[in-house]
N, C-alpha and C positions, 0 to 999 in steps of 0.2 A: 665441763657434761651438762650442765643446766643452762649453757647460753644457748649449747649446740638443739636444745630440746624447742627452747625461743624460737631462734631462728628458720627450722626447718617447715616451721609450722606460714611464719610470712613468706616464707619462699614460693611454696606450694600455692599460696593466695596469691601471691604476685603472674605466678604460670597462668592459674586460671584466670585471674582478668586480661591476659594479653592473648590468652588463646580466644575470649569471648567477643573483645576488639578485633580479631582475625575474621572472625567467623560473620559478624556485623558487616568488614567491610566491599564480601563478598559474596553480600546476599543482593537479588535483583529482579526477583520476579512476584516482589511483593513490600509490602510494610512501608513506614514510612521513612523517607528519607534515603532508599537504597542506590549504593553508587556500585556502580560496579568497573575496574580498570586493570587491562590486560585483555586477554582472549575469551570470545564472548560466544558458545557454538551452544544450543541448545536446540537440542533432535525430540521431539514429542515421540516417546512410544507407543506402536499402531496400538496399543490397550490401553491407550488415553490414561494411565495409571499417573501421571503427574498434570493433568488438565491440560490448561491452556499454556501457549509459549510464554505469554508476558499478560500477568493479571493485575491491573490496576483497578484499586474502588474505594468507595469513601472517604474521597479527600488524601489518599497516597500522592508521595512524588516519588517517583520511579527514574534515577539518573546514572546513563550507562555513557561512559567517554573509555573510547579504548581505539586501535586499529580496526580490528573487522566485526560486525556482528555477522552471523548467522542465526537462522532461525528455520527448523523444516518442522513445516504440522503434518508429515504427512495424510495427508485429505482430509483429516478428522479432527480439526481444531482450529481455532483465530489463530494464527502465529500472535496480533499483538490486541487487546481485548482493553479498554480504558471507559470508564462508566462513575458517574457519581462525584464528580467536581475533581475528580482525580486529574495528576499529568506524568507523562511522558516524555522526557529530553533524552534522547539518543544524540552520538556525538562520535563520527569514525570516518574511517577512508573510506570504507563498502560497507554497505549495509544491502544481502540479500536475506528475501524470507521468499521460501517455495512451498510449495504443495500444501498450501494454508485453505483453511476451509477459506476463513477472508485473510487477507494479507492485518488489514488492519480494521478491527469494529469499535468506536465510539460513539458515547451517545451519554446524554445527561450531564452539559455543560464542562465535557473532559475534554483535554488539551493535549493532541499529539503532534511533538515538532523532531524533524528527523532533519541532521545536517550533515553530507556523507560525499564524497566528488562521487559516486554511483550509488542509485538507490533502486535496487531489482524488486518486482512483487509477481508473483505470480500465485495466483488462488483458483481453488475446484466452483466456490461462486466469486460474490462480486472482490474485487481486490480491494477498495477503502468501500466502509458503507459507514452514514454517520447522519445522523440525525438528534432531536434535542438540544438545540445548540450546543453541540461540538464540535471542535476546531481540529482540520488535521493539518498541519503544515510539512512538505516535505520541502528541503533547498538543496541541489549540488552545486558544493562548494566547487569553486576553481572553473564554473562553466564545463559541468562535463552532463552526464547523463540521468535522466530519470526513468522509468520502465515499469510498467502498469497493466498487466493481463490477467483479465477475471475470466471463468469460465459461464459467467452471467453476464456482469457488466464492469466493466472500468473499475467505474465510479458509480457509485449512488447516494444522492445524500436528498436528508427530509427535512421537513421542517423546517429553521432559521440555522440547520448545521452548515457550516463552509470545509472547503477543501482548495488550499493552495498549494499550486506548484513553481517553482521559477527552477530553471536551468534551462543551459543552452539548449539539448535536445529533449523533448517530454516525448513521448509512447506510452499511446491508453488507449487500450483494448479491449474490448468483450465481443464473447459470439453472440450475444443478445444487442446488447449496447453497447457504445462504449461508455460516455455519457450521460446519467438521468437525474435529472435536478426535478426535485419536489417541492410542492407547498413555497415557502419562501426562502429554501439553500439557495446556494452558490455556490459553483466550482469556478477560480478564478486562474488563472496561468499566465506564468512571465515565463513565457518558452520563446527562444529564436526560432526553434520548428516545431509544432506539433504535430504528430503522428497521429491518425487514427486507423480505422481499420480501411483495408482499400476497397472500396464501393463497387458492386458487383456491376459488370458492365452492360450500358444497356445495348436493347439487340436494334441490332444495324435493321433500318428501313428498308421495306422491300422495293425494287424497284419498281416506277408503276409502268405497265405494258403498252408499248407503241401504241396511239391511236394509227386504226388500219386506213390506207390511203385510198382518198375520195374518188372511186371511179370517175375519169374522161367523161365528159357526154359525145354521143355520138354526133360528129356533123349534122345539121340538118340537110336534106336533096336539094339541089340546087333546082328551082320550078324551070319547068318546059319551053323554050321558047317558043 
């Protein structure tokens, strides 16, 4: 009986340790060294109760490795926000960020790197915005596609920040501007095909009026003999 009394608390402690370890493995929206495996689906409620989709700050490292990453911002928040020297690394077969306020908002030495066969971004404001030495790198593995659509700008960079795109096909479009680079920032594309917004057709020139024919001069009368 005394042995049983000793064993039961030990079993409880072991179960508690296992539970806590399992919780730590499956957290990926914050905290140092977060690692998410399996299916990752994040749908931000319209009341904003969960804050941003993925929020990385203050030297955090967030790593997500899985088949599909789907983040729905419901038009009220950034799908990924990175700041203060943090790092977000996502490896997947497909990454979809939809209805975001911004798909990626990176600043203050933060880095965001995504690798997938297809990467899709659809935002209410800027698709990607970087500033203050942040770096965002998107790479479509197996030469697939990257699509960035913004309600204001497709990509906007400021200060010394940089955005890099690598893919067979890249689409960057914004209702106001496709790409806007300010200060010493850069947008570098390693794309076999880069599709920007279709420019408005130039108006056709009006045809010039044909000149009226000059009247033929009347012949002078011959002098009388």
